C-alpha positions in Angstrom: -13.8 101.0 122.2 -13.6 100.1 125.8 -10.1 101.6 126.4 -8.9 98.5 128.1 -5.2 98.0 128.9 -5.1 94.4 127.9 -1.7 92.8 127.3 -2.4 91.4 123.8 0.9 89.6 123.6 0.1 87.7 126.8 -3.5 87.1 125.4 -2.1 85.7 122.2 0.3 83.4 124.2 -2.6 82.0 126.2 -4.8 81.6 123.1 -1.9 79.7 121.5 -1.9 77.4 124.5 -5.7 76.9 124.0 -5.1 76.1 120.3 -2.3 73.6 121.2 -4.7 71.9 123.7 -7.4 71.6 121.0 -9.8 74.0 122.8 -9.6 76.9 120.3 -9.6 76.6 116.5 -6.2 77.4 114.9 -8.0 79.8 112.5 -9.1 82.1 115.3 -6.5 84.7 114.2 -4.5 87.2 116.2 -5.9 88.9 119.2 -5.7 92.7 119.2 -7.4 95.8 120.6 -10.9 96.1 119.0 -11.1 98.5 116.1 -14.3 100.5 115.9 -16.6 99.5 113.1 -20.1 100.4 112.0 -22.2 97.5 110.5 -23.5 98.3 107.0 -25.2 95.0 106.3 -26.0 91.7 108.0 -26.2 88.2 106.3 -29.3 86.0 106.9 -26.8 83.6 108.5 -25.9 86.3 111.0 -29.6 86.5 111.9 -30.2 82.8 112.2 -29.9 82.9 116.0 -32.3 85.9 116.2 -29.6 88.4 116.7 -30.6 91.9 115.5 -28.3 94.3 113.7 -28.5 96.6 116.8 -27.4 93.7 119.1 -24.5 92.8 116.7 -23.4 96.4 116.7 -23.4 96.3 120.5 -21.2 93.3 120.5 -18.7 95.2 118.2 -19.0 98.4 120.3 -18.4 96.6 123.6 -15.8 94.0 122.4 -13.1 93.2 124.8 -10.9 91.7 122.1 -10.9 91.4 118.3 -9.4 88.6 116.4 -7.9 89.6 113.0 -8.7 86.9 110.5 -7.2 88.6 107.4 -10.4 89.7 105.5 -12.7 89.5 108.5 -12.7 90.2 112.2 -14.2 88.3 115.1 -15.3 90.8 117.8 -15.7 89.1 121.3 -17.8 90.9 124.0 -19.1 89.5 127.2 -22.7 89.7 125.8 -22.0 88.2 122.4 -19.8 87.8 119.3 -19.9 89.1 115.8 -17.9 88.3 112.7 -17.6 91.2 110.4 -16.3 91.3 106.8 -13.8 94.1 107.0 -14.2 95.7 103.6 -18.0 95.4 103.3 -18.7 96.0 107.0 -21.1 93.1 106.7 -21.8 90.8 109.7 -21.7 87.1 108.6 -22.3 85.6 112.0 -23.4 86.8 115.4 -24.5 85.1 118.6 -25.4 85.9 122.1 -23.5 84.8 125.2 -26.0 82.0 125.9 -24.8 80.4 122.7 -21.1 80.7 123.5 -19.2 77.4 122.9 -16.4 76.1 125.1 -13.9 77.9 122.9 -15.4 81.3 123.4 -15.8 80.6 127.2 -12.1 79.7 127.3 -11.2 82.9 125.5 -13.2 85.0 127.9 -11.6 83.3 130.8 -8.2 84.3 129.5 -9.4 87.9 129.1 -10.9 87.9 132.6 -7.5 87.0 133.9 -5.9 89.8 131.9 -4.1 87.6 129.5 
């Protein structure tokens, strides 16, 4: 991935603060270093914002953090996010940075500050 030296323990502590303050959904999962993945399929829902499979792959390839959500992973990049079903390698949701909500913006702020 991007070979960052992020302190994921510190990131998770900050994310927990955001959860406690009602900014981030408690189901976000645990932040960890992004695991490389190749998309094999994309749901129509994943395309509803006009994101292409190539764009979604770019979000995964350039993710600064990944949130482990048991059977799926949320990849967060500065250009967009993608949710990938781990076993099937199928994107179920993807959106560009202009569609980021306050939660994603808060997560990126934590990452910009190194955790």
